[in-house]
C-alpha positions as CSV (number, residue, x, y, z in Angstrom):
1,M,164.5,-17.7,-92.7
2,D,167.4,-16.8,-95.0
3,G,169.6,-14.0,-94.0
4,I,169.9,-10.6,-95.6
5,E,172.8,-11.8,-97.7
6,N,170.4,-14.1,-99.5
7,I,167.9,-11.4,-100.5
8,K,167.2,-11.4,-104.2
9,A,164.1,-9.3,-104.5
10,V,162.6,-6.2,-102.9
11,L,158.8,-5.7,-102.9
12,F,157.5,-2.2,-102.2
13,D,154.2,-0.8,-101.0
14,F,153.2,2.2,-103.2
15,D,151.3,5.0,-101.6
16,G,153.4,6.6,-98.8
17,T,156.3,4.4,-99.7
18,L,157.3,5.0,-103.3
19,T,155.2,8.2,-103.2
20,Q,155.2,10.9,-100.6
21,P,152.8,10.3,-97.7
22,G,149.7,12.3,-97.3
23,A,148.3,12.3,-100.9
24,L,145.4,10.1,-99.8
25,D,143.3,11.6,-97.0
26,F,142.0,8.4,-95.5
27,P,139.8,10.1,-92.9
28,A,138.1,12.2,-95.5
29,I,137.6,9.2,-97.8
30,K,136.1,7.2,-94.9
31,R,133.7,10.0,-94.2
32,K,132.7,10.1,-97.9
33,L,132.1,6.4,-97.9
34,D,130.4,6.3,-94.4
35,C,133.1,3.9,-93.3
36,P,133.6,3.6,-89.6
37,V,136.9,5.1,-88.4
38,D,138.1,1.9,-86.9
39,L,137.6,-0.2,-90.0
40,P,140.0,-0.4,-93.0
41,I,138.2,0.8,-96.2
42,L,138.4,-2.3,-98.3
43,E,137.3,-4.5,-95.5
44,F,134.4,-2.2,-94.8
45,I,133.3,-2.3,-98.5
46,E,133.4,-6.1,-98.4
47,T,130.7,-6.1,-95.7
48,Q,128.2,-4.3,-97.9
49,P,125.6,-5.7,-100.3
50,P,126.9,-6.3,-103.9
51,Q,125.3,-3.3,-105.5
52,E,126.5,-1.0,-102.7
53,Q,130.0,-2.5,-103.0
54,A,130.2,-1.5,-106.6
55,R,129.1,2.0,-105.8
56,L,131.6,2.4,-103.0
57,M,134.5,0.9,-105.0
58,K,133.7,3.4,-107.8
59,T,133.8,6.3,-105.3
60,L,137.0,5.0,-103.8
61,E,138.8,4.7,-107.1
62,E,137.7,8.2,-108.0
63,Q,139.2,9.5,-104.8
64,E,142.4,7.5,-105.3
65,V,142.9,8.8,-108.9
66,N,142.3,12.4,-107.8
67,A,144.9,12.0,-105.1
68,A,147.3,10.3,-107.5
69,I,147.2,13.2,-109.9
70,S,148.9,15.4,-107.3
71,S,151.0,12.7,-105.7
72,M,154.8,13.0,-106.0
73,P,157.6,10.5,-105.7
74,N,158.9,10.0,-102.2
75,S,162.2,11.7,-101.5
76,G,165.0,9.4,-102.7
77,A,162.6,6.8,-104.0
78,E,163.7,7.0,-107.7
79,K,167.4,6.9,-106.9
80,T,166.8,4.0,-104.5
81,I,165.1,2.0,-107.2
82,L,167.9,2.7,-109.7
83,A,170.5,1.7,-107.2
84,L,168.7,-1.6,-106.5
85,L,168.4,-2.4,-110.2
86,D,172.0,-1.6,-110.7
87,R,172.9,-4.2,-108.1
88,G,170.7,-6.8,-109.8
89,Y,167.7,-7.0,-107.4
90,C,164.3,-8.0,-108.8
91,L,161.7,-5.4,-107.9
92,G,158.0,-5.5,-107.4
93,I,155.1,-3.4,-106.1
94,L,152.2,-4.7,-104.0
95,T,149.5,-2.1,-103.2
96,R,145.9,-2.0,-101.9
97,N,145.3,0.9,-104.3
98,S,143.7,0.4,-107.7
99,R,145.9,-0.1,-110.8
100,K,144.4,3.0,-112.4
101,S,145.5,5.2,-109.5
102,L,149.0,3.6,-109.5
103,E,149.4,4.3,-113.3
104,T,148.2,7.9,-112.7
105,A,150.7,8.4,-110.0
106,F,153.6,7.1,-112.1
107,L,153.0,9.9,-114.5
108,N,154.6,12.2,-111.9
109,F,157.8,10.1,-111.7
110,S,160.6,11.5,-113.9
111,I,163.4,8.9,-113.6
112,I,161.8,5.5,-113.2
113,D,158.6,4.0,-114.6
114,Q,156.6,0.8,-114.3
115,A,159.0,-1.1,-116.5
116,C,161.5,-1.0,-113.6
117,F,159.3,-3.5,-111.7
118,E,158.9,-7.1,-112.8
119,A,155.8,-7.6,-110.7
120,I,153.1,-5.0,-110.0
121,L,150.1,-6.2,-108.1
122,A,147.2,-3.8,-107.4
123,R,144.0,-4.7,-105.5
124,E,142.5,-6.1,-108.8
125,D,145.4,-8.6,-109.0
126,A,145.7,-10.0,-105.4
127,P,143.9,-10.2,-102.1
128,P,144.8,-7.1,-100.1
129,K,147.4,-6.9,-97.4
130,P,147.6,-7.8,-94.5
131,G,147.0,-11.2,-96.0
132,P,150.2,-12.7,-97.4
133,E,148.7,-13.9,-100.7
134,G,149.9,-10.9,-102.7
135,I,153.5,-11.5,-101.5
136,Y,153.3,-15.1,-102.5
137,M,152.0,-14.1,-105.9
138,A,154.7,-11.4,-106.3
139,A,157.5,-13.9,-105.3
140,D,156.2,-16.4,-107.9
141,T,156.2,-13.7,-110.6
142,L,159.7,-12.6,-109.6
143,G,161.0,-16.2,-109.5
144,V,162.1,-16.1,-105.9
145,T,161.0,-17.6,-102.6
146,T,159.4,-15.3,-100.0
147,E,162.3,-16.1,-97.7
148,S,164.6,-14.4,-100.2
149,L,162.4,-11.3,-100.6
150,I,162.2,-8.2,-98.4
151,M,158.9,-6.3,-98.1
152,V,159.1,-2.5,-97.6
153,G,156.1,-0.4,-96.5
154,D,154.9,2.4,-94.4
155,F,151.9,0.8,-92.8
156,R,151.3,-2.0,-90.3
157,F,149.5,-4.1,-93.0
158,D,152.8,-4.2,-95.0
159,I,154.7,-5.7,-92.1
160,M,151.9,-8.1,-91.1
161,A,151.7,-9.4,-94.7
162,G,155.5,-9.8,-94.9
163,V,155.8,-11.6,-91.6
164,A,152.9,-13.9,-92.5
165,A,154.7,-14.8,-95.8
166,E,158.0,-15.3,-94.0
167,A,159.6,-12.5,-95.8
168,L,162.0,-10.0,-94.2
169,T,160.3,-6.7,-93.5
170,V,161.3,-3.0,-93.5
171,L,159.0,-0.4,-91.9
172,L,159.4,3.0,-93.5
173,T,158.3,5.7,-91.0
174,N,158.9,8.8,-93.2
175,N,160.2,10.5,-90.0
176,K,156.9,10.0,-88.3
177,P,155.8,7.8,-85.3
178,S,155.6,4.1,-86.0
179,P,152.0,3.0,-87.1
180,M,152.5,-0.4,-85.5
181,L,150.2,-1.5,-82.7
182,P,151.4,-3.3,-79.5
183,D,150.2,-6.7,-80.6
184,D,151.5,-6.4,-84.2
185,P,154.5,-8.4,-85.3
186,A,157.7,-6.4,-85.2
187,P,159.5,-5.4,-88.5
188,D,162.9,-6.8,-89.0
189,Y,164.2,-3.3,-89.8
190,T,162.9,0.2,-89.4
191,V,164.0,3.2,-91.5
192,S,163.0,6.8,-91.5
193,R,163.8,7.4,-95.2
194,I,163.4,5.1,-98.2
195,D,167.0,5.5,-99.3
196,E,168.0,3.9,-96.0
197,V,166.8,0.6,-97.5
198,L,170.1,0.7,-99.4
199,D,172.0,0.5,-96.2
200,I,170.3,-2.8,-95.5
201,V,170.5,-4.6,-98.8
202,L,173.5,-3.2,-100.6
């Protein structure tokens, strides 16, 4: 794996990473979808019959968009993006959320917009994390190798996907306990605030 000095691109998760955590109430959404508490929502929906999948996905997107309306940029996120662009890094977003909810949330950003990111992959565009496919697709769009890319996210799936794709990984805890489980791969770096990413790559 290339070292940090060879990093050319930074790929961000969206909800809870570029936006403040907590906008999406996952336990409440799971209850609404009758999703077991121990299953991720998208993976649960995939187990349902096709007609039921369509209904559940519609409900999920409605919940995501409603949450996105009131979501706000994470503290320091916009300045972090501008600083990375100023240093010449290619930037991307890889999210398990819908593209519509991402576009809705971006309306609450005041300094940056979607044009700052050369690759934006929502769940309509790539298989969801923790699979590495989305990272490979983002790297291809950004014109870099996964080894010269760093994945930043606030959830264990972000780290699992990054490790599987042989990218460097940064876990953002937002000053909360780590979400990683004992058998999960360890992130290369852990930060409590998103602007601490700048201490790693600049």
